[in-house]
C-alpha positions as CSV (number, residue, x, y, z in Angstrom):
1,M,0.0,0.0,0.0
2,K,2.9,2.4,0.7
3,E,3.8,2.4,-3.0
4,I,0.2,3.0,-4.0
5,L,-0.1,5.9,-1.5
6,Q,3.1,7.5,-2.6
7,Y,2.0,7.2,-6.3
8,L,-1.3,8.9,-5.5
9,F,0.3,11.6,-3.3
10,N,2.3,12.5,-6.3
11,H,-1.0,13.5,-8.0
12,H,-1.3,10.4,-10.1
13,T,-4.6,8.5,-10.6
14,L,-5.4,4.8,-10.8
15,S,-6.4,2.9,-13.9
16,K,-9.6,0.8,-13.9
17,S,-7.7,-2.4,-13.3
18,E,-5.6,-0.9,-10.5
19,A,-8.6,0.4,-8.8
20,K,-10.4,-2.9,-9.0
21,A,-7.4,-4.8,-7.6
22,I,-7.0,-2.4,-4.7
23,M,-10.7,-2.6,-3.8
24,I,-10.5,-6.4,-3.8
25,E,-7.4,-6.3,-1.5
26,I,-9.1,-3.8,0.9
27,A,-12.0,-6.3,1.1
28,Q,-9.6,-9.1,1.9
29,N,-8.2,-7.0,4.8
30,K,-4.7,-7.0,3.2
31,F,-4.1,-3.4,4.6
32,N,-4.2,-2.0,8.1
33,A,-6.7,0.6,9.2
34,T,-4.2,3.5,9.0
35,E,-3.3,2.6,5.4
36,V,-7.0,2.3,4.3
37,T,-7.8,5.6,6.1
38,A,-4.9,7.3,4.2
39,F,-6.2,5.8,0.9
40,V,-9.7,7.0,1.5
41,S,-8.5,10.4,2.5
42,I,-6.9,11.0,-0.9
43,F,-10.4,11.0,-2.4
44,L,-11.5,13.6,0.2
45,M,-9.0,16.0,-1.3
46,R,-9.9,15.4,-5.0
47,N,-12.7,14.0,-7.0
48,I,-12.6,10.4,-8.1
49,T,-11.9,9.7,-11.8
50,L,-14.1,7.7,-14.2
51,P,-11.6,4.8,-14.4
52,E,-11.3,4.7,-10.6
53,L,-15.0,4.6,-10.1
54,E,-15.4,1.9,-12.8
55,G,-12.8,-0.2,-11.2
56,F,-14.2,0.1,-7.6
57,R,-17.7,-0.6,-8.9
58,E,-16.6,-3.7,-10.9
59,A,-14.8,-5.1,-7.9
60,L,-17.8,-4.7,-5.6
61,L,-20.3,-6.2,-8.1
62,Q,-17.9,-9.1,-8.7
63,M,-17.7,-9.8,-4.9
64,A,-21.4,-9.2,-4.2
65,V,-23.7,-11.9,-2.9
66,P,-25.9,-12.9,-5.9
67,V,-29.6,-12.3,-5.7
68,D,-32.3,-13.8,-8.0
69,L,-34.9,-11.1,-8.6
70,D,-36.8,-10.1,-11.7
71,A,-35.4,-6.7,-12.2
72,S,-36.4,-6.3,-15.8
73,D,-39.1,-3.8,-15.0
74,A,-38.0,-2.5,-11.6
75,I,-36.5,0.9,-10.5
76,D,-34.2,2.0,-7.7
77,I,-34.4,5.5,-6.3
78,V,-31.3,6.4,-4.4
79,G,-29.0,9.3,-3.6
80,T,-25.3,9.4,-3.0
81,G,-25.9,11.0,0.4
82,G,-23.3,13.2,1.9
83,D,-24.8,16.4,0.9
84,G,-24.9,17.6,4.5
85,K,-28.5,18.8,4.2
86,N,-30.1,16.4,6.7
87,T,-33.4,16.1,4.8
88,I,-36.2,13.7,5.4
89,N,-35.7,10.3,3.7
90,I,-36.9,11.6,0.4
91,S,-35.8,8.7,-1.8
92,T,-37.2,6.1,0.6
93,L,-40.5,7.9,0.8
94,A,-40.6,8.3,-3.0
95,S,-39.9,4.5,-3.3
96,F,-43.0,3.6,-1.3
97,V,-45.1,6.2,-3.3
98,I,-43.9,4.6,-6.5
99,A,-44.6,1.1,-5.2
100,G,-48.2,2.4,-4.4
101,T,-48.7,3.1,-8.1
102,G,-48.0,-0.5,-9.0
103,Q,-44.4,0.1,-10.3
104,K,-41.9,-2.4,-8.9
105,V,-39.1,-1.0,-6.8
106,I,-35.9,-2.8,-5.8
107,K,-34.4,-0.5,-3.2
108,H,-30.7,-0.8,-2.3
109,G,-29.8,1.0,0.9
110,N,-27.6,1.2,3.9
111,Y,-27.1,2.6,7.4
112,G,-26.2,6.3,7.4
113,A,-22.4,6.9,7.4
114,S,-22.3,10.7,6.9
115,T,-25.9,11.2,8.0
116,V,-27.9,10.3,11.1
117,T,-30.6,8.2,9.4
118,G,-30.0,6.1,6.3
119,S,-32.7,4.0,4.7
120,S,-31.6,0.9,6.6
121,N,-31.7,2.8,10.0
122,L,-35.2,4.0,9.1
123,L,-36.7,0.6,8.1
124,E,-35.1,-1.1,11.0
125,E,-36.7,1.5,13.3
126,L,-40.0,0.7,11.7
127,G,-39.6,-3.0,12.5
128,Y,-38.5,-4.3,9.1
129,Q,-36.2,-7.4,9.2
130,F,-33.5,-7.4,6.6
131,K,-33.5,-10.3,4.2
132,I,-31.0,-12.0,2.0
133,N,-33.0,-15.0,0.7
134,S,-34.1,-14.3,-2.9
135,E,-37.4,-16.2,-2.4
136,E,-38.4,-14.0,0.6
137,L,-37.3,-10.8,-1.3
138,N,-39.4,-11.9,-4.3
139,D,-42.4,-12.4,-2.0
140,D,-42.0,-8.9,-0.7
141,L,-41.8,-7.6,-4.3
142,Q,-44.9,-9.4,-5.3
143,K,-47.1,-8.5,-2.3
144,S,-46.0,-4.9,-1.8
145,N,-44.3,-3.9,-5.1
146,I,-41.1,-3.2,-3.2
147,C,-38.2,-5.1,-1.7
148,F,-35.2,-3.8,0.2
149,L,-31.7,-4.9,-0.2
150,H,-29.6,-4.0,2.9
151,A,-26.2,-3.3,1.4
152,P,-24.1,-5.0,4.1
153,Y,-25.9,-8.3,3.5
154,F,-25.0,-8.2,-0.2
155,H,-21.6,-6.5,0.0
156,P,-19.8,-8.3,2.8
157,A,-16.6,-7.0,1.2
158,L,-17.4,-3.6,2.6
159,Q,-17.6,-4.8,6.2
160,S,-13.9,-4.0,6.5
161,V,-14.5,-0.3,6.1
162,V,-17.8,0.1,8.1
163,A,-16.0,1.3,11.3
164,L,-13.7,3.6,9.3
165,R,-16.6,5.3,7.5
166,K,-18.6,5.8,10.7
167,S,-15.6,7.1,12.6
168,L,-14.7,9.6,9.8
169,G,-18.3,10.7,9.5
170,L,-17.5,12.3,6.2
171,R,-18.6,11.8,2.6
172,T,-16.2,9.3,1.0
173,F,-16.0,7.6,-2.4
174,F,-18.0,4.8,-0.9
175,N,-21.0,7.2,-0.9
176,L,-20.6,7.3,-4.7
177,L,-20.5,3.5,-5.1
178,G,-23.7,2.7,-3.2
179,P,-26.1,3.8,-6.0
180,L,-24.0,1.9,-8.6
181,V,-23.9,-1.5,-7.0
182,N,-27.4,-2.7,-6.5
183,P,-26.8,-6.4,-6.9
184,A,-30.2,-6.9,-8.6
185,K,-29.3,-4.5,-11.3
186,P,-32.8,-3.0,-11.9
187,K,-33.7,-1.8,-15.3
188,Y,-34.3,1.8,-14.2
189,S,-32.5,4.0,-11.7
190,M,-33.0,7.5,-10.4
191,I,-29.8,8.7,-8.7
192,G,-29.4,11.9,-6.8
193,T,-25.9,13.4,-6.8
194,Y,-24.5,16.2,-4.5
195,N,-22.5,17.9,-7.2
196,L,-22.5,18.3,-10.9
197,E,-18.9,17.0,-11.4
198,I,-20.0,13.7,-9.9
199,A,-23.2,13.7,-11.9
200,R,-21.0,14.0,-15.1
201,I,-18.8,11.1,-14.1
202,Y,-21.9,9.0,-13.3
203,Q,-23.3,10.0,-16.7
204,Y,-20.2,8.8,-18.6
205,L,-20.2,5.5,-16.6
206,L,-23.9,4.7,-16.9
207,Q,-24.1,5.5,-20.6
208,K,-22.0,2.3,-21.1
209,D,-24.7,0.2,-19.4
210,E,-27.8,-1.2,-21.1
211,K,-29.9,0.0,-18.1
212,D,-31.8,3.3,-18.2
213,F,-30.9,6.0,-15.8
214,I,-31.9,9.5,-14.6
215,L,-29.6,11.7,-12.6
216,V,-30.9,14.6,-10.5
217,H,-29.1,17.4,-8.7
218,G,-30.5,20.2,-6.6
219,M,-28.6,23.3,-7.8
220,D,-28.1,24.4,-4.2
221,G,-26.2,21.2,-3.4
222,Y,-28.9,18.6,-2.7
223,D,-28.6,15.0,-3.9
224,E,-32.3,15.0,-4.9
225,I,-34.9,17.3,-6.3
226,S,-35.3,19.5,-3.2
227,L,-37.6,22.2,-4.7
228,T,-35.5,24.7,-2.6
229,E,-33.9,25.8,-5.9
230,D,-33.8,24.7,-9.5
231,S,-32.8,21.1,-10.3
232,K,-30.7,19.7,-13.1
233,I,-32.0,16.4,-14.6
234,I,-29.8,14.4,-16.8
235,T,-30.8,11.4,-18.9
236,K,-29.4,9.4,-21.8
237,N,-31.2,11.8,-24.1
238,G,-29.8,15.0,-22.6
239,E,-30.1,17.4,-19.7
240,K,-32.2,20.3,-18.6
241,I,-32.7,22.6,-15.6
242,Y,-36.2,22.7,-14.1
243,S,-37.6,25.2,-11.7
244,P,-39.9,24.0,-8.9
245,E,-42.8,25.6,-10.8
246,E,-42.0,23.7,-14.0
247,L,-42.3,20.5,-11.9
248,G,-45.7,21.7,-10.6
249,F,-44.7,23.0,-7.2
250,S,-43.7,26.1,-5.3
251,T,-40.2,26.9,-4.1
252,L,-39.6,25.5,-0.6
253,D,-37.8,26.8,2.5
254,P,-34.9,24.3,3.3
255,E,-36.1,24.2,6.9
256,S,-39.4,22.7,5.8
257,I,-37.8,19.4,4.6
258,K,-35.4,18.8,7.5
259,A,-35.2,15.4,9.1
260,G,-35.4,14.8,12.9
261,K,-32.4,15.0,15.2
262,N,-32.3,11.2,15.5
263,T,-33.7,8.1,13.9
264,K,-36.8,7.9,16.1
265,E,-37.8,11.5,15.2
266,T,-37.1,10.9,11.5
267,A,-39.1,7.7,11.5
268,K,-42.0,9.6,13.1
269,I,-41.9,12.2,10.3
270,F,-41.7,9.4,7.7
271,M,-44.9,7.8,9.1
272,N,-46.7,11.1,9.4
273,I,-46.1,11.7,5.7
274,L,-47.3,8.2,4.6
275,N,-50.3,8.6,6.9
276,G,-51.4,11.7,5.1
277,K,-50.3,14.0,7.9
278,G,-47.2,15.5,6.2
279,T,-47.0,19.2,5.7
280,E,-47.6,20.6,2.2
281,Q,-43.9,21.1,1.8
282,Q,-42.9,17.6,2.9
283,N,-45.5,16.1,0.5
284,S,-44.3,18.3,-2.3
285,V,-40.7,17.2,-2.2
286,V,-41.7,13.5,-2.0
287,L,-44.2,13.8,-4.9
288,A,-41.7,15.7,-7.1
289,N,-39.1,13.0,-6.8
290,A,-41.7,10.2,-7.2
291,A,-43.3,11.8,-10.3
292,V,-40.0,12.4,-12.0
293,S,-38.8,8.8,-11.4
294,L,-42.2,7.3,-12.5
295,Y,-42.1,9.4,-15.7
296,H,-38.6,8.2,-16.3
297,T,-39.9,4.6,-16.9
298,N,-41.9,5.9,-20.0
299,K,-44.8,3.7,-19.2
300,F,-47.4,6.0,-17.6
301,G,-48.0,8.8,-20.0
302,T,-47.1,12.4,-19.5
303,Y,-45.3,13.9,-16.5
304,D,-48.7,15.4,-15.4
305,D,-50.2,11.9,-15.6
306,C,-47.4,10.6,-13.4
307,L,-47.9,13.4,-10.9
308,L,-51.5,12.6,-10.6
309,M,-50.7,8.9,-10.0
310,V,-48.1,9.6,-7.2
311,Q,-50.5,12.1,-5.6
312,E,-53.2,9.4,-5.5
313,S,-50.6,6.9,-4.1
314,L,-49.5,9.2,-1.3
315,L,-52.7,10.9,-0.4
316,G,-55.0,7.9,-1.1
317,G,-53.1,5.6,1.3
318,K,-51.6,3.3,-1.4
319,A,-48.0,4.1,-0.4
320,L,-48.8,3.4,3.3
321,K,-50.4,0.1,2.3
322,S,-47.2,-0.8,0.4
323,L,-45.2,-0.2,3.6
324,E,-47.6,-2.1,5.8
325,L,-47.5,-5.1,3.4
326,L,-43.7,-5.0,3.5
327,L,-43.6,-5.0,7.3
328,K,-46.0,-8.0,7.6
């Protein structure tokens, strides 16, 4: 590792094959904690390159626990995290709203590393028991239109860096890998990124895949459509900046979509929203993300049609029903 670190400290970058090999060696605990911390710290000082991200991703997918799910018509809605905004769990809420419309969702998530409450913290607080068995996950997908893949179960290779990520409490390149390594490989993905340079790297990488994707970035630094400012939306067909009004909503105050101070408070907010007791602002940000992701599948008509569908799902109790079925 010393040679690798010296090489990187001299402002060099890794090739795809080098990045892949190092990630596999990290997973095999070939380096001590100090060496891995130094390695991770390099990417706190500069952005990751496309070959490096490709290599890390390929290694994790190669080492992932296989899962047998029909992902040919499913979507994952996920953000990189690490934007420091401490919002309500927008992508997880949007996932249940989407499931309530009948669209299959295969959600890949984890405990929060640089945030208080990740999707895994939230679902665990609500009583969900993580599953690794494909048959059980398929049952969830059939009965509730959503299943949840708890990342540590499917990426045991990352166990070696869990403590490191938590102790750092900072956004690392592992935040960037999470949205790219859903082991089920769903056909559609909506990924939120915290800055445009990362969105561009994702765009180059994902254009090589056969899967369809949509990247979203809140122009004031959110890894989702926040409605607090304009949002950039990038697809295989191009990119465009949308104002909140163009998406059918008013501009929101950032304070109106804040999460709780801990997982219990955040879970309470989550359930209030699904129970139809969310504020107008909370509902708006969830609906905007859900409508954009549903429209992205090109199966449900116009954006306005999709907006009506997600409103009916959230306000008509279908999203809540999807959660209740998942928790049974």
